N, C-alpha and C positions, 0 to 999 in steps of 0.2 A: 541460610543460605542468600548470600550477595550475589545482584545479578552481575553479569563483568560490564566493566567498564568499558565505554563508547570509545573508537578511535573517529578523532573528530577530521575533518578535512576543509580549510579553510576556502572560502568561496575568493577569487581575483575581484569580484565586483562589489566587495562588501565596501562601505566607507559612503565619502562624500555627503554626510550629514543624516542619511536614511539610517543608516546601521552604526549605532554606536560602538564603540571597544569591547565594552562589556556584553552585547549580544554576541548569542551562538554564530556558528558559521549556518549558511542556507541549507547545507546539507553534511550529512553523517554517514562516511562509509565505515564499514566494519569488514575486516577480512579480506581486505583489499585484494589479497595473492591468494585466494580461494581457488582450489583444482577444479572445482566441479564445472562442469558445463552448464551451469544457470547462474543466473542474478537474480537475487531478492530485491525487491522493492517495496517500501513500506511509506506509502504516499500521506499520510496523516499520524505522522510518529510523534510530532512534538505538538505543546500546547503552547509554546514560547511567542510573546507577541513582541517586536523591536521596542525599545524604550521610548523611541520617538513617536510611537503611537500610541501612549500612556493606556496600554490593556485595551484599547478601542474601547474607554469610557465604560467599561465592566468590573463589575465587583472581584475580586480575586476569585470566590468560590465559584465562579461561572467558568473561568477559565479551567478547572477541574474535570468539568461535566463533559460530557460524549458530544457537547456541540463543540469543542476544541480542539477535539482531537481523537482517535480512535485508541482507546483505555486499553493498556496490554499488548496492542499489537508491536510497538516497537521492542520492547522486551523479550516477547516471543520471535520477533526477526534475528534479534541479536543472537539469541540461544540456537536458533535454528542453523544461522550463516555456521556457528561454530560446528555443530552436529552433522551438517551434509557437507561442510568445509567449501562454501559457495560465498561468493563475496556479496552484501548488503548495501544498498543505497536507499538512506533512508532522509526525510523532509525535514529542515531545521525549525520550520515556524508552523503555527498554528493554520489549520483551515479556515479560520476565519480571519486571516490576515490575507490570504488569498490561497484557495482550494486546488491542491497541485493535481487533482483528479477531476479536474472541470474542464473544459474548453472556456477561452478567455471570454467567448461573446455569451455563455451560460449566465443566467441572472444570479445562479448560486456561486459564481466564482470569488466575488466578494459579496458575499451576504450581507443583506440589512435586517435580517432576522434568521434565526434558527430555531426548531422546536419552541416556536413560539417565543423564545425569547429575543429582543430586539438590540440590535448591534449598534450603538450610538456612533461609535469612530468609522461604521463603514456608510452610514445614512448619506453623508455629503461629501463622500469621497471624489475628489476632484479628478479629471483626466490623468493629471500627472501623479497623483496620488496612486492610482491604479497602475500607471508605468513604471512608478518606483518599486511596486510590490513584483509587479512581473519581473524588472530587471534584479532585483536583489534576491528575490525569493522563488519564485517560480521556475525563471529561466535557468539559475545554477544547478536546480536541482535535476530537472532533465537535461542539462547538458551532461552531467554528470554520470547520469544513467546511460546515456547514450553511448558517452566513452567507454563506460565499463563495459557493456555489450557488444561495442564493435570490436575491443580488444580483446574479449574472447572468441571473437566471430573470427579475428583475425588469425588467432594463432591455431582454431580447429575447425570449427563449424557452429553454424548458428546456436547460441545457447537456448537453452528453455527459460524464460521469464516467470516468475511467480510473483504474485500481486499478495500483500499480507495486509490485512482490514479486521477490523472486530465493530460487532453490532450492540445495541442496547437489549438489555432482556425485555423490554417491553418499547410500544410505541403508539402515542394516542390512545392511551388505555388497552390497549391488546397485548397479552401475554405472546411472544415469538415463543415456538418449542423447539426451535432447531439449535442443537447445539455446535453445528457448523454448517458453514453453508459452502459449495463449490460454485462460483462463478465463471460464466465464459459465453464466449460470442457463438460463432457456427463452425467453428474449430474444435471438435472435442477430442483432438489427439493427447492431450493428459489429462483434461478434466473427466472424460467418461471412465478410465480404468481408476481415476482419484475416488470418483463416486463410489464405484465398484468395492475398492478398497475400505474405504471408510464404514460401507453400508455392512460389510463382511465381518466386521468387530462385533457387532448384533449389539453394543451398548449404546449407541449413539441414533440420534434423531438428526438425519442430513438432509440439509437443504439443495435442491437442483435449482440455481439461480435465486436461491431463495435466502434471507428476506430480501435481497434485492436481486435486480435481475442485469445482468452485462450489456443487454441490447436497449434498456428501457429504463431511466434516463441512461444514455450511454456515457461511461467513463471515457477521459482522457488518455489516460496510462497503458492501459492495455492496446487500443489499435495503434496509437502513437509509436509503442517500444516494441510490439510485439507481431499484432495479426495483419496487420498492412503491409509487412515484410515477409509473414510466412512463417515467424518464428512460434513454436510452440507456446501454450502460457496457459494459465489459469490464475484464478484469484480466491484465497480462502476468507472467509469471513466465520471469525470467532465469538461466541456470546461471551461479553464483557466480564460477566460476573464469574466465570470459569476461568480467566485469565489474571483474576485481580490482585493476586498474591505470588509470592514469588512460587510455590508449590504448584499452583495452575500453571503458571509458565511452562515451570519443567515439564509436567503432564503435557500439555498441548504442544510444545516443540517436539518433545518425543514423540508424538501420533503423528503430527504432519512429517516428521522425516520419515518415520516407516511407511507412509505412502508413498514420500518421492524417492527413496532412495531407489526401487526396483524400477522406478519410471526414467531416472536419469542415468541408469547403469549404461556402460557407452552403446552395447547392441540395441538394448530397448531403445536410446534416444538416437539412435542411427536410424533405425525401422520408422519412427515417430517422423523424423524427417523425411523419409524416401517414400513411405507407404500411407502419407497422411490421407489421399485422397478415400479410402474405403472406412476412415474415421471422421470425417466431416458430417457432423449432424446436420440436417436442414430443418428439424423442427423448431418453431419459433417459440422461444422461450420468455415472450415478455409477458408480465403479470401486471 
């Protein structure tokens, strides 16, 4: 089974020396006219590096590793967009160029190393270098997401924003037992029922703000596009070995779709928007 072909949307900011004609666009839009009141976002969808950055000085094999992207997340997001009939907004460049889920002041926004691997092309990045990456990679992705979310909001009501990520089976020599994690801040309108639905399956090890917390270190995308404006949101983290091939992608897109469909049903989503107070969980989920 072959994966669906992406639909690309080129950024008007491409060019002027930083991006070459053969470089991908900074953002990929899938199922732009999806009818669901939800927007999928994939911050680490790509391992591509602009040609002008010469692979950041890394051997090609390093860009296939998890340090460059969330392996499998883009494929799951594309399939999930079809299953839910929801639009998806996906980053076009590697997190090593600039991390679309980090605040720009974060030292890991343009990382000098990742999981023990030095990134030569980032060590001596000038202010202009970073500004180019913001202008041509970071900003177009988030601007496209904002337009998509605002467009749906203008037609109906605030959409749920679903963030799709993946994580490595081990880190720092320790195995990670979770099959999937649900990350959230203090608004549990989407996350709490999603956690319950995943646990009720009985065949999954499910992480509640594991293997990462949405609170510490705090990502950029969820507060920027969802929680600061009161939109319901959650983030899925799927273990990468489970979505490393087409069969795994199909399985996990189906699992996540089954979890989300009842939460995105019109009546259920309306209740989540208007009855949010009793679903706000005050527990501190830092780890």
